[in-house]
Z-matrix of the N, CA and C atoms (Angstrom, degrees):
N
C 1 1.499
C 2 1.534 1 111.35
N 3 1.364 2 115.45 1 121.65
C 4 1.398 3 117.54 2 177.65
C 5 1.491 4 109.19 3 -91.66
N 6 1.329 5 113.59 4 138.22
C 7 1.566 6 116.23 5 179.09
C 8 1.567 7 104.67 6 -116.22
N 9 1.406 8 109.55 7 126.13
C 10 1.498 9 122.97 8 178.34
C 11 1.435 10 109.36 9 -114.18
N 12 1.446 11 109.15 10 134.01
C 13 1.543 12 115.15 11 174.06
C 14 1.566 13 107.40 12 -111.65
N 15 1.295 14 113.30 13 129.89
C 16 1.388 15 116.48 14 174.61
C 17 1.536 16 112.49 15 -78.60
N 18 1.364 17 114.51 16 149.39
C 19 1.622 18 119.64 17 -168.85
C 20 1.584 19 110.23 18 -54.57
N 21 1.363 20 123.02 19 -41.46
C 22 1.392 21 116.36 20 -179.80
C 23 1.579 22 115.58 21 -62.78
N 24 1.345 23 111.67 22 -35.15
C 25 1.536 24 113.81 23 175.63
C 26 1.496 25 113.42 24 -71.12
N 27 1.419 26 120.17 25 -34.87
C 28 1.420 27 121.82 26 174.52
C 29 1.603 28 111.98 27 -60.36
N 30 1.302 29 115.46 28 -39.32
C 31 1.423 30 117.75 29 173.98
C 32 1.441 31 114.50 30 -64.57
N 33 1.337 32 114.67 31 -45.81
C 34 1.444 33 118.03 32 178.31
C 35 1.530 34 116.39 33 -63.04
N 36 1.253 35 118.22 34 -36.48
C 37 1.421 36 124.04 35 178.04
C 38 1.532 37 110.75 36 -68.50
N 39 1.387 38 116.51 37 -38.44
C 40 1.512 39 117.87 38 174.65
C 41 1.382 40 112.14 39 -67.40
N 42 1.366 41 122.39 40 -40.96
C 43 1.408 42 128.90 41 173.86
C 44 1.504 43 114.84 42 -53.62
N 45 1.343 44 118.61 43 -51.91
C 46 1.386 45 126.39 44 176.75
C 47 1.568 46 116.96 45 -75.63
N 48 1.301 47 116.62 46 -17.92
C 49 1.440 48 116.62 47 -176.79
C 50 1.455 49 115.42 48 73.81
N 51 1.329 50 116.01 49 27.73
C 52 1.493 51 118.70 50 -179.69
C 53 1.579 52 108.88 51 -113.54
N 54 1.282 53 115.18 52 145.04
C 55 1.427 54 117.40 53 177.94
C 56 1.514 55 115.08 54 -133.85
N 57 1.388 56 115.21 55 16.59
C 58 1.469 57 119.94 56 -176.61
C 59 1.558 58 105.34 57 -125.99
N 60 1.306 59 114.91 58 128.29
C 61 1.519 60 121.99 59 175.13
C 62 1.521 61 108.07 60 -111.15
N 63 1.290 62 117.39 61 126.59
C 64 1.489 63 125.17 62 175.76
C 65 1.421 64 112.86 63 -96.71
N 66 1.317 65 125.64 64 136.44
C 67 1.341 66 129.65 65 173.48
C 68 1.542 67 106.52 66 -111.39
N 69 1.318 68 122.33 67 114.42
C 70 1.523 69 122.69 68 -177.80
C 71 1.430 70 106.20 69 -119.04
N 72 1.368 71 115.79 70 155.30
C 73 1.453 72 121.46 71 169.21
C 74 1.448 73 110.13 72 -103.28
N 75 1.354 74 117.51 73 116.74
C 76 1.422 75 121.94 74 -176.55
C 77 1.505 76 108.64 75 -106.88
N 78 1.356 77 114.27 76 146.18
C 79 1.453 78 121.88 77 -179.89
C 80 1.529 79 109.38 78 -127.50
N 81 1.342 80 117.05 79 141.47
C 82 1.519 81 117.45 80 171.30
C 83 1.527 82 108.83 81 -119.55
N 84 1.336 83 111.36 82 127.24
C 85 1.504 84 115.50 83 -172.34
C 86 1.616 85 104.76 84 -123.27
N 87 1.240 86 118.96 85 25.11
C 88 1.399 87 128.98 86 -177.54
C 89 1.490 88 114.60 87 -95.99
N 90 1.314 89 117.84 88 5.08
C 91 1.464 90 117.39 89 179.19
C 92 1.455 91 110.80 90 -141.51
N 93 1.290 92 121.95 91 -177.07
C 94 1.407 93 127.85 92 177.09
C 95 1.462 94 112.67 93 -65.79
N 96 1.291 95 115.82 94 -28.55
C 97 1.446 96 120.70 95 -178.60
C 98 1.542 97 108.42 96 -108.76
N 99 1.355 98 118.14 97 125.55
C 100 1.504 99 118.41 98 -179.61
C 101 1.568 100 106.93 99 -89.43
N 102 1.308 101 113.17 100 133.75
C 103 1.493 102 121.08 101 -173.48
C 104 1.535 103 104.88 102 -123.21
N 105 1.379 104 116.01 103 126.91
C 106 1.392 105 123.67 104 174.80
C 107 1.548 106 108.92 105 -126.93
N 108 1.339 107 112.97 106 126.02
C 109 1.516 108 116.63 107 -177.69
C 110 1.497 109 107.76 108 -145.23
N 111 1.420 110 115.59 109 173.26
C 112 1.437 111 124.55 110 178.70
C 113 1.516 112 103.44 111 -90.81
N 114 1.448 113 116.49 112 138.14
C 115 1.321 114 124.12 113 172.46
C 116 1.553 115 106.91 114 -118.42
N 117 1.328 116 115.58 115 118.43
C 118 1.512 117 118.42 116 -177.14
C 119 1.534 118 108.96 117 -115.27
N 120 1.355 119 114.07 118 131.22
C 121 1.489 120 117.55 119 -173.86
C 122 1.581 121 108.91 120 -150.40
N 123 1.295 122 111.37 121 170.40
C 124 1.454 123 114.37 122 172.62
C 125 1.447 124 108.92 123 -98.92
N 126 1.361 125 118.10 124 144.25
C 127 1.420 126 122.96 125 178.28
C 128 1.514 127 113.54 126 -131.44
N 129 1.290 128 115.04 127 163.23
C 130 1.463 129 118.91 128 -178.95
C 131 1.532 130 110.32 129 -83.85
N 132 1.416 131 114.49 130 166.62
C 133 1.559 132 116.55 131 179.00
C 134 1.531 133 108.47 132 -58.45
N 135 1.351 134 117.80 133 -35.66
C 136 1.618 135 117.13 134 -175.12
C 137 1.508 136 104.74 135 -71.09
N 138 1.245 137 122.00 136 -37.09
C 139 1.505 138 117.81 137 178.84
C 140 1.611 139 111.90 138 -73.37
N 141 1.238 140 114.86 139 -26.18
C 142 1.437 141 122.29 140 -179.31
C 143 1.566 142 105.88 141 -67.39
N 144 1.354 143 118.05 142 -45.18
C 145 1.417 144 125.67 143 178.53
C 146 1.564 145 108.72 144 -58.20
N 147 1.285 146 116.63 145 -45.90
C 148 1.515 147 123.55 146 173.46
C 149 1.484 148 110.81 147 -53.52
N 150 1.308 149 117.03 148 -60.41
C 151 1.414 150 119.58 149 178.98
C 152 1.429 151 121.97 150 -49.97
N 153 1.360 152 115.03 151 -37.25
C 154 1.395 153 127.35 152 179.49
C 155 1.556 154 111.94 153 -72.78
N 156 1.269 155 113.68 154 -47.56
C 157 1.484 156 119.15 155 -174.12
C 158 1.492 157 109.43 156 -79.37
N 159 1.308 158 116.78 157 -56.03
C 160 1.476 159 121.61 158 -170.95
C 161 1.523 160 115.32 159 -83.85
N 162 1.327 161 114.38 160 -45.98
C 163 1.486 162 114.63 161 178.53
C 164 1.465 163 117.44 162 -92.78
N 165 1.287 164 118.23 163 -1.11
C 166 1.470 165 128.64 164 170.86
C 167 1.539 166 111.86 165 65.95
N 168 1.320 167 116.67 166 36.28
C 169 1.506 168 119.99 167 -178.59
C 170 1.627 169 108.23 168 -74.60
N 171 1.200 170 111.42 169 149.22
C 172 1.489 171 120.44 170 -177.88
C 173 1.465 172 110.83 171 -92.97
N 174 1.283 173 121.06 172 127.88
C 175 1.481 174 127.07 173 177.42
C 176 1.482 175 111.63 174 -90.99
N 177 1.349 176 114.96 175 129.67
C 178 1.408 177 127.02 176 175.54
C 179 1.559 178 103.91 177 -120.61
N 180 1.322 179 115.08 178 127.25
C 181 1.500 180 119.28 179 179.96
C 182 1.516 181 111.43 180 -87.59
N 183 1.310 182 112.62 181 129.02
C 184 1.408 183 117.49 182 171.89
C 185 1.544 184 113.71 183 -112.96
N 186 1.257 185 119.91 184 -171.65
C 187 1.459 186 121.19 185 -177.21
C 188 1.445 187 112.60 186 -68.04
N 189 1.358 188 125.10 187 -31.17
C 190 1.366 189 127.86 188 -175.48
C 191 1.424 190 114.56 189 -103.51
N 192 1.411 191 117.95 190 -12.07
C 193 1.472 192 120.82 191 -178.00
C 194 1.534 193 110.32 192 164.06
N 195 1.292 194 117.55 193 -147.89
C 196 1.445 195 120.65 194 -175.16
C 197 1.577 196 107.74 195 -110.50
N 198 1.393 197 112.80 196 153.24
C 199 1.439 198 122.19 197 173.05
C 200 1.497 199 105.69 198 -119.54
N 201 1.352 200 118.63 199 118.28
C 202 1.377 201 119.16 200 -174.66
C 203 1.561 202 105.74 201 -96.96
N 204 1.399 203 119.86 202 126.83
C 205 1.355 204 125.87 203 -173.78
C 206 1.559 205 111.57 204 -111.46
N 207 1.241 206 120.59 205 134.53
C 208 1.535 207 116.78 206 -175.81
C 209 1.532 208 114.98 207 -74.55
N 210 1.335 209 115.33 208 159.92
C 211 1.485 210 120.48 209 -175.50
C 212 1.513 211 112.58 210 -77.01
N 213 1.268 212 115.20 211 43.25
C 214 1.531 213 119.64 212 177.92
C 215 1.476 214 110.52 213 -115.08
N 216 1.248 215 114.50 214 166.88
C 217 1.548 216 120.39 215 175.65
C 218 1.463 217 109.51 216 -81.59
N 219 1.202 218 117.49 217 102.66
C 220 1.450 219 122.42 218 175.60
C 221 1.464 220 109.96 219 -121.76
N 222 1.299 221 117.55 220 152.23
C 223 1.474 222 125.38 221 178.08
C 224 1.606 223 111.56 222 -93.46
N 225 1.301 224 111.20 223 129.26
C 226 1.540 225 118.70 224 -173.56
C 227 1.527 226 106.20 225 -117.81
N 228 1.309 227 120.26 226 133.50
C 229 1.399 228 126.46 227 160.38
C 230 1.479 229 112.59 228 -72.37
N 231 1.340 230 116.83 229 163.94
C 232 1.457 231 121.06 230 175.64
C 233 1.445 232 111.82 231 -58.45
N 234 1.423 233 115.87 232 -40.29
C 235 1.510 234 117.85 233 176.72
C 236 1.535 235 108.73 234 -120.19
N 237 1.405 236 110.72 235 125.37
C 238 1.410 237 118.06 236 179.06
C 239 1.599 238 104.86 237 -106.47
N 240 1.377 239 116.51 238 127.50
C 241 1.455 240 123.15 239 -177.94
C 242 1.550 241 112.14 240 -110.57
N 243 1.338 242 114.92 241 125.66
C 244 1.404 243 116.85 242 172.91
C 245 1.546 244 111.43 243 -109.98
N 246 1.338 245 113.97 244 143.78
C 247 1.481 246 120.74 245 -171.01
C 248 1.542 247 108.53 246 -139.32
N 249 1.344 248 115.52 247 -169.63
C 250 1.329 249 123.38 248 -175.69
C 251 1.495 250 112.58 249 -137.81
N 252 1.274 251 125.23 250 122.73
C 253 1.433 252 131.51 251 -177.25
C 254 1.431 253 108.63 252 -109.61
N 255 1.292 254 115.77 253 133.47
C 256 1.484 255 112.46 254 175.82
C 257 1.605 256 105.60 255 -127.34
N 258 1.300 257 112.57 256 130.12
C 259 1.454 258 124.05 257 179.42
C 260 1.558 259 109.50 258 -123.47
N 261 1.358 260 113.08 259 102.89
C 262 1.421 261 122.64 260 -174.20
C 263 1.497 262 107.80 261 65.35
N 264 1.430 263 119.10 262 -107.91
C 265 1.530 264 121.98 263 -178.99
C 266 1.498 265 106.92 264 -105.20
N 267 1.368 266 120.63 265 -5.52
C 268 1.421 267 123.36 266 -172.21
C 269 1.426 268 111.32 267 -94.50
N 270 1.368 269 120.27 268 134.41
C 271 1.447 270 128.43 269 175.79
C 272 1.425 271 113.25 270 -112.84
N 273 1.351 272 119.36 271 136.02
C 274 1.472 273 123.33 272 177.86
C 275 1.577 274 108.29 273 -134.94
N 276 1.344 275 116.86 274 150.38
C 277 1.398 276 121.52 275 176.99
C 278 1.446 277 109.83 276 -87.50
N 279 1.327 278 123.02 277 127.93
C 280 1.454 279 131.81 278 176.67
C 281 1.431 280 107.30 279 -101.90
N 282 1.455 281 111.34 280 154.18
C 283 1.512 282 120.40 281 167.53
C 284 1.479 283 111.39 282 -141.06
N 285 1.436 284 110.44 283 152.38
C 286 1.444 285 116.14 284 167.22
C 287 1.475 286 105.40 285 -133.64
N 288 1.300 287 113.26 286 143.39
C 289 1.536 288 122.54 287 177.52
C 290 1.516 289 113.03 288 111.70
N 291 1.348 290 117.48 289 7.05
C 292 1.457 291 121.79 290 178.33
C 293 1.468 292 106.37 291 -125.81
N 294 1.311 293 119.27 292 130.37
C 295 1.498 294 123.04 293 176.83
C 296 1.547 295 110.68 294 -134.23
N 297 1.272 296 107.30 295 157.97
C 298 1.637 297 117.71 296 179.69
C 299 1.487 298 104.12 297 -83.90
């Protein structure tokens, strides 16, 4: 698996001093329709240790740091790309190449 970081995300990671991206599977069960989707975000080294030890996430090394993948059956493309989306003042990490 090749991991690619888009330039805006590279700058944001350097600005925040974070080098670990976590990919979590989130579910909403508070409505008539159950929604399950991927939640991608930057985490600290302390959080990364918790994800690896307690949640059993698998670490994949990228050129800027680690990507922590959940212990679920997900589909991965040969190239996984992480980017940064900005909506007004809010930023979020995006991904392409990983599917439920």
